[in-house]
C-alpha positions as CSV (number, residue, x, y, z in Angstrom):
1,M,11.5,-12.3,-26.8
2,T,9.5,-9.4,-25.3
3,T,11.2,-6.0,-25.5
4,V,11.2,-3.3,-22.9
5,G,9.3,-1.1,-25.0
6,S,6.6,-3.2,-25.8
7,V,6.0,-4.4,-22.5
8,T,5.9,-1.1,-21.4
9,R,3.5,0.3,-23.9
10,Q,1.1,-2.9,-22.9
11,I,1.2,-1.6,-19.4
12,A,0.5,1.9,-20.5
13,A,-2.4,0.9,-22.8
14,L,-3.8,-1.5,-19.8
15,E,-3.6,1.8,-17.5
16,I,-1.9,-0.2,-14.8
17,S,0.2,2.8,-13.6
18,G,-1.9,5.6,-15.3
19,S,-0.6,8.2,-18.1
20,S,2.3,10.3,-17.9
21,S,1.8,14.2,-17.5
22,R,5.8,14.9,-17.5
23,P,6.7,17.3,-20.0
24,P,9.9,16.4,-22.2
25,A,13.1,17.7,-21.1
26,P,14.6,20.6,-23.1
27,T,17.5,20.0,-25.5
28,S,21.0,21.6,-24.7
29,S,23.0,23.2,-27.3
30,I,26.0,22.2,-24.5
31,A,27.9,19.5,-25.7
32,R,27.8,16.6,-23.5
33,P,30.2,14.2,-22.1
34,T,30.4,10.6,-22.3
35,H,29.3,9.0,-19.1
36,T,32.2,6.3,-18.8
37,K,32.1,5.7,-15.0
38,H,32.6,2.2,-14.4
39,A,29.9,0.5,-12.5
40,S,30.7,-0.4,-8.8
41,Q,30.7,-3.9,-7.7
42,P,27.0,-4.8,-7.1
43,N,25.7,-5.6,-3.6
44,V,25.0,-9.2,-2.8
45,A,21.0,-8.7,-2.4
46,K,21.0,-6.2,-5.6
47,L,17.4,-5.6,-6.3
48,L,17.0,-5.9,-10.0
49,T,13.8,-4.4,-10.3
50,K,11.8,-4.2,-13.6
51,F,7.8,-3.7,-14.1
52,A,5.6,-3.0,-11.0
53,A,2.6,-3.3,-9.4
54,P,1.1,0.2,-8.1
55,N,3.3,1.7,-5.2
56,L,0.6,3.7,-3.9
57,N,-0.8,4.4,-0.3
58,P,1.2,3.9,3.0
59,S,-2.0,2.2,4.6
60,Q,-2.0,-0.9,2.1
61,T,0.3,-3.3,3.1
62,S,0.3,-5.9,0.5
63,L,-1.2,-7.0,-3.1
64,A,-4.0,-8.3,-1.3
65,N,-5.2,-5.0,-0.2
66,L,-4.3,-2.9,-3.2
67,P,-7.1,-1.3,-5.2
68,P,-7.4,-3.1,-9.1
69,P,-6.1,-1.6,-12.0
70,P,-8.5,1.0,-13.2
71,R,-10.6,-0.4,-16.1
72,K,-12.0,0.9,-19.5
73,D,-15.5,0.1,-20.9
74,N,-14.0,-1.8,-23.6
75,D,-11.7,-3.7,-21.6
76,A,-12.7,-6.8,-23.3
77,T,-11.4,-5.6,-26.4
78,Q,-7.8,-5.3,-24.8
79,P,-5.1,-7.2,-25.9
80,A,-3.7,-9.7,-23.1
81,L,-0.5,-8.6,-21.4
82,D,2.4,-10.4,-22.8
83,I,5.1,-10.8,-19.7
84,G,7.5,-12.9,-21.8
85,R,7.9,-16.7,-22.4
86,Y,8.9,-18.8,-19.7
87,D,11.9,-21.2,-20.2
88,G,11.9,-23.2,-17.4
89,G,15.2,-21.6,-16.2
90,L,14.2,-21.5,-12.3
91,E,13.7,-25.4,-12.3
92,L,16.6,-25.9,-14.4
93,E,19.0,-23.4,-12.7
94,N,17.9,-25.0,-9.2
95,E,19.2,-28.4,-10.3
96,E,22.5,-27.1,-11.2
97,R,23.3,-24.0,-8.9
98,G,23.4,-23.9,-5.0
99,E,23.3,-26.4,-2.1
100,V,21.0,-26.9,0.6
101,V,21.9,-25.2,3.7
102,S,21.0,-26.4,7.6
103,G,21.6,-25.5,10.9
104,E,21.5,-21.7,12.1
105,A,22.3,-20.5,8.6
106,A,18.9,-22.1,7.3
107,A,17.0,-20.8,10.2
108,E,18.5,-17.1,9.6
109,L,17.3,-17.4,6.1
110,A,13.8,-19.2,6.5
111,L,12.4,-15.9,5.0
112,D,8.5,-15.6,4.7
113,S,6.4,-12.6,4.7
114,S,3.5,-14.2,5.7
115,L,4.8,-14.9,8.9
116,S,6.1,-11.3,9.4
117,R,5.2,-9.7,12.7
118,T,4.6,-6.1,10.9
119,Y,3.0,-6.6,7.4
120,P,2.1,-10.3,7.1
121,T,0.7,-11.2,3.4
122,Q,-1.1,-14.1,2.1
123,E,1.3,-17.4,1.7
124,W,3.2,-17.3,-1.5
125,S,4.8,-19.8,-3.6
126,L,6.1,-20.3,-7.2
127,H,2.5,-21.8,-7.7
128,S,0.9,-18.4,-7.1
129,F,2.4,-17.0,-10.6
130,D,2.2,-16.9,-14.1
131,M,5.8,-16.9,-15.2
132,G,7.7,-15.0,-17.9
133,K,11.2,-14.1,-18.8
134,F,12.5,-10.7,-19.4
135,G,16.0,-10.5,-20.2
136,R,17.6,-12.3,-17.0
137,V,14.7,-11.1,-14.7
138,Y,11.6,-13.2,-14.3
139,M,8.3,-11.6,-14.6
140,V,5.6,-13.1,-12.9
141,R,1.8,-12.3,-12.6
142,T,-0.3,-13.1,-9.9
143,K,-2.8,-15.5,-10.8
144,T,-5.4,-14.3,-8.4
145,A,-7.2,-10.7,-9.2
146,P,-6.2,-8.3,-10.0
147,N,-3.1,-10.1,-11.8
148,Y,-0.4,-7.8,-11.0
149,I,3.0,-7.8,-12.7
150,L,5.8,-8.0,-10.4
151,A,9.7,-9.1,-10.9
152,L,11.0,-12.0,-9.2
153,K,14.4,-12.1,-7.6
154,T,16.2,-15.2,-6.7
155,L,18.9,-15.4,-4.0
156,Y,20.5,-18.8,-3.6
157,K,21.1,-19.6,0.2
158,S,24.5,-21.2,0.0
159,E,25.8,-18.3,-1.9
160,L,24.6,-16.0,0.6
161,V,26.2,-18.3,3.5
162,K,29.6,-18.4,1.4
163,N,29.7,-14.7,1.2
164,G,28.8,-14.3,5.3
165,V,25.9,-12.1,4.2
166,E,22.9,-13.9,5.6
167,K,22.4,-11.2,8.2
168,Q,22.7,-8.5,5.9
169,T,20.2,-9.8,3.6
170,R,17.8,-10.5,6.2
171,R,18.3,-7.0,7.4
172,E,17.8,-5.6,3.9
173,I,14.7,-7.5,3.2
174,E,13.1,-6.4,6.7
175,I,13.9,-3.0,6.3
176,Q,12.2,-2.8,2.6
177,Q,9.4,-4.6,3.6
178,N,8.4,-1.8,6.1
179,L,8.9,1.0,3.6
180,R,6.1,2.8,1.8
181,H,6.9,5.8,-0.4
182,P,6.4,6.5,-4.3
183,N,10.0,7.0,-4.8
184,I,11.2,3.9,-2.9
185,I,10.8,0.5,-4.9
186,R,8.1,-1.7,-2.9
187,L,8.9,-5.3,-1.7
188,Y,5.3,-6.8,-1.9
189,G,6.4,-10.2,-0.5
190,F,8.9,-13.0,-0.2
191,F,9.1,-16.8,0.3
192,H,11.6,-19.6,0.4
193,D,12.2,-23.1,-0.7
194,E,15.3,-25.5,0.0
195,K,17.7,-23.8,-1.7
196,R,16.3,-20.1,-2.8
197,I,14.8,-17.0,-1.3
198,F,12.4,-15.0,-3.8
199,L,11.5,-11.4,-3.4
200,M,8.4,-10.1,-5.1
201,I,9.5,-6.8,-6.1
202,E,8.0,-3.7,-7.8
203,F,8.6,-3.5,-11.5
204,A,10.4,-0.2,-12.6
205,G,9.1,0.3,-16.1
206,K,12.0,2.4,-17.6
207,G,14.7,0.6,-16.0
208,E,18.1,1.3,-14.6
209,L,18.9,5.1,-14.2
210,Y,22.8,4.5,-14.5
211,K,22.1,3.0,-18.1
212,Q,20.1,6.1,-19.1
213,L,23.0,8.4,-17.5
214,S,25.4,6.4,-19.5
215,K,23.3,6.7,-22.5
216,H,23.3,10.5,-22.4
217,G,26.2,11.3,-20.6
218,C,24.6,13.6,-18.3
219,F,21.2,14.9,-17.7
220,T,19.8,18.6,-18.4
221,E,19.2,20.6,-15.1
222,K,15.6,20.4,-15.3
223,R,16.1,16.7,-15.2
224,S,18.6,16.7,-12.7
225,A,16.4,19.1,-10.4
226,R,13.5,16.8,-10.6
227,Y,15.3,13.8,-9.8
228,I,16.8,15.5,-6.8
229,D,13.5,16.8,-5.7
230,Q,12.1,13.2,-5.3
231,M,15.1,11.8,-4.0
232,A,15.3,14.2,-1.1
233,D,11.6,13.7,-0.2
234,A,12.6,9.6,-0.2
235,L,15.5,10.3,2.2
236,I,13.5,12.5,4.5
237,Y,10.9,9.4,4.7
238,L,13.8,6.8,5.3
239,H,15.6,9.1,8.0
240,G,12.0,9.6,9.8
241,K,11.9,5.7,9.6
242,H,15.7,5.8,11.3
243,V,16.8,4.0,8.2
244,I,20.4,5.3,7.0
245,H,20.7,4.2,3.2
246,R,24.6,4.6,3.0
247,D,24.8,3.5,-0.9
248,I,23.2,6.2,-2.9
249,K,24.4,6.1,-6.5
250,P,23.2,5.9,-10.0
251,E,23.5,2.2,-9.9
252,N,21.0,1.7,-7.2
253,L,18.2,3.9,-8.6
254,L,15.4,2.8,-11.0
255,V,13.0,4.8,-13.1
256,G,9.2,4.0,-13.0
257,I,7.1,3.9,-15.9
258,N,6.1,7.7,-15.8
259,G,9.7,9.0,-15.3
260,E,9.5,9.0,-11.8
261,L,12.7,7.8,-9.8
262,K,13.1,5.0,-7.2
263,I,15.7,4.1,-4.8
264,G,15.8,0.3,-5.5
265,D,18.9,-1.2,-3.5
266,F,19.1,-1.4,0.6
267,G,22.1,-3.8,0.4
268,W,24.0,-1.4,2.8
269,S,20.9,0.2,4.6
270,V,20.8,0.2,8.6
271,H,18.2,0.9,10.8
272,A,19.6,2.8,13.5
273,P,17.4,4.4,16.1
274,G,20.4,6.4,17.4
275,L,21.4,7.1,13.8
276,R,25.4,6.5,14.7
277,R,27.2,3.9,12.9
278,M,31.0,3.0,12.5
279,T,30.6,0.4,9.5
280,L,32.8,1.6,6.3
281,C,30.6,0.6,3.5
282,G,29.0,2.2,0.3
283,T,30.9,3.1,-3.1
284,L,34.2,5.1,-2.8
285,D,33.2,8.1,-5.1
286,Y,30.1,8.7,-3.0
287,L,31.8,8.1,0.7
288,P,31.9,11.2,2.9
289,P,35.0,12.5,4.8
290,E,34.0,11.0,8.0
291,M,33.6,7.4,6.5
292,V,37.0,7.7,4.8
293,E,38.4,8.8,7.8
294,G,37.1,6.1,9.7
295,K,34.9,8.2,12.3
296,E,31.6,7.7,13.5
297,H,28.7,8.7,11.2
298,N,25.1,9.2,11.0
299,E,22.6,10.1,8.5
300,K,24.1,13.0,7.1
301,V,26.1,10.8,5.1
302,D,23.0,10.6,2.6
303,H,23.2,14.1,2.4
304,W,26.5,14.1,1.1
305,A,25.8,11.4,-1.2
306,L,23.0,13.7,-2.5
307,G,25.1,16.4,-2.9
308,V,27.3,14.2,-5.0
309,L,24.4,12.9,-7.0
310,T,23.4,16.3,-8.0
311,Y,27.0,17.0,-9.4
312,E,27.2,13.5,-11.3
313,F,23.8,14.1,-13.0
314,M,24.8,17.6,-14.6
315,I,28.7,16.8,-15.3
316,G,28.6,13.1,-15.9
317,A,31.2,11.9,-13.4
318,P,31.4,12.3,-9.4
319,P,33.1,15.3,-8.1
320,F,36.4,13.7,-6.5
321,E,36.7,10.9,-8.9
322,D,40.1,10.0,-9.6
323,R,40.9,7.1,-11.9
324,G,44.4,7.0,-11.6
325,S,44.8,6.7,-7.8
326,V,42.3,5.5,-5.2
327,K,44.7,7.4,-2.6
328,N,43.9,10.7,-4.5
329,T,40.2,10.1,-4.4
330,Y,40.3,9.6,-0.8
331,R,42.6,12.6,-0.1
332,R,40.3,14.8,-2.6
333,I,37.0,13.6,-0.4
334,A,38.8,14.4,2.8
335,R,39.7,17.8,1.6
336,V,36.4,18.4,-0.2
337,D,38.6,19.3,-3.2
338,L,35.6,20.5,-5.3
339,K,35.7,22.2,-8.5
340,F,32.6,23.2,-10.7
341,P,33.1,23.5,-14.7
342,P,31.4,26.4,-16.0
343,T,28.5,24.3,-17.7
344,I,26.6,24.2,-14.0
345,S,24.3,27.1,-13.6
346,S,24.7,29.4,-10.2
347,D,21.5,28.2,-8.9
348,A,22.8,24.5,-9.2
349,R,26.1,25.6,-7.8
350,D,24.1,27.0,-4.8
351,L,22.4,24.1,-3.8
352,I,25.7,21.9,-3.7
353,S,28.2,24.6,-2.1
354,K,27.0,28.1,-0.7
355,A,27.2,29.9,2.4
356,R,24.1,30.3,4.6
357,V,23.7,33.0,7.4
358,V,22.4,31.3,10.5
359,F,21.5,33.0,14.2
360,F,22.9,31.2,17.4
361,C,21.8,32.6,20.9
362,A,21.2,36.1,19.0
363,T,24.7,36.3,17.6
364,L,25.0,36.4,13.7
365,N,27.6,33.6,12.4
366,L,28.3,33.0,8.8
367,I,28.1,28.9,8.6
368,R,28.5,27.2,5.5
369,L,25.6,25.0,5.2
370,Q,25.7,22.9,2.1
371,L,25.5,19.3,0.9
372,L,29.0,18.7,0.3
373,Q,30.4,19.8,3.6
374,Y,33.3,18.1,5.7
375,D,31.5,18.7,8.8
376,P,28.2,16.7,8.8
377,Q,26.4,19.0,11.1
378,K,26.8,22.0,8.9
379,R,25.2,19.9,5.5
380,L,22.0,21.4,4.2
381,P,18.9,19.9,5.7
382,L,17.1,18.0,3.4
383,T,14.0,20.4,4.2
384,E,15.8,22.9,2.6
385,V,16.9,21.0,-0.3
386,L,13.1,20.8,-1.2
387,G,12.7,24.4,-0.8
388,H,15.8,25.6,-2.7
389,P,15.1,27.8,-5.4
390,W,16.8,25.5,-8.2
391,I,14.4,22.7,-7.0
392,V,11.0,24.7,-7.0
393,K,12.1,26.5,-10.4
394,Y,11.9,23.0,-12.3
395,R,9.1,21.3,-9.9
396,P,5.9,20.5,-11.7
397,Q,3.1,22.6,-10.9
398,G,0.7,21.1,-8.7
399,T,3.5,18.8,-7.0
400,V,3.4,19.4,-3.0
401,R,6.1,18.5,-0.8
402,E,4.9,18.0,2.6
403,S,8.3,17.9,4.1
404,T,8.8,21.6,2.9
405,F,6.2,22.6,5.5
């Protein structure tokens, strides 16, 4: 069976994604806690992504107009890329699982990216790929040049109908199809047959961030700062597209082959041009006060979640978690009952919770602008997150964040 390490090394050798220039994270003398937070219930259309074709230029709309992988002069001697052995599972599973849907539900789930009004692709089918099996995920390689590696996610229409998420699934796919950012998993195309919908997804070579956080217990401040830097930039992009993610958490993040963070699940995302919503959704530990209290919310819910994520990266658990009582978790969120252990540096604490001096109409007022702030309008702007000293301190040299200007 093909392993993560072997396939990742093959991809690196073939220079599909280039070499990594990230320096190793420094070791810490502080004893790290064991990260034991339970994974939350997965979304219906969770995008389980692995190895990807490049996620490059915003003007590139499909695999057809992506540039070919860089090649070496001695490419003829390069070993063939092993994507795993195909076990016929797609056909066998289709015989035993799912039912044919009809009527309005069938029309709602007749999803085909070649018919898209915004970014139409070529017409795809299962015959367009060489198939492989990688754990529970099917890896595919396009038969046509430049033979990119993708992950193929399968959704059964009858199961979506049974759970009443046809419109949510369509919304997730339509949102992600239009996103072009290096820290957001790319959806290259999709197609369907009688029973299933197939999603052609970017392959994140280093897998799920949650598993790495569980393994290490917590991350160093350097690693945490670099992840939050990338997250803030991606969220600025999303909000500029009038997309609120609404479910930022470690379980929905992946890591690319060069160690870059990637947002990989849009099951609770919404395109809201007015940026105002009422639906309660997401994961309890990451819900902001306005959602806990059933109030109207906007894109500032993602600012709150970024603060929770920053805390969890460094501590190993979300700041308001109370495993003994859901009510206590709700209560702590509503009160912003935030406690910092001594292991968090003053710079990191400053980003999560620190008073800022702000001028209003020539009057000097002391306003608490912080990520974990009860009042959504007083949460720290994402552009200020990118310019925060703690973020800048650990940002790799040569990295330019256009959003900071």
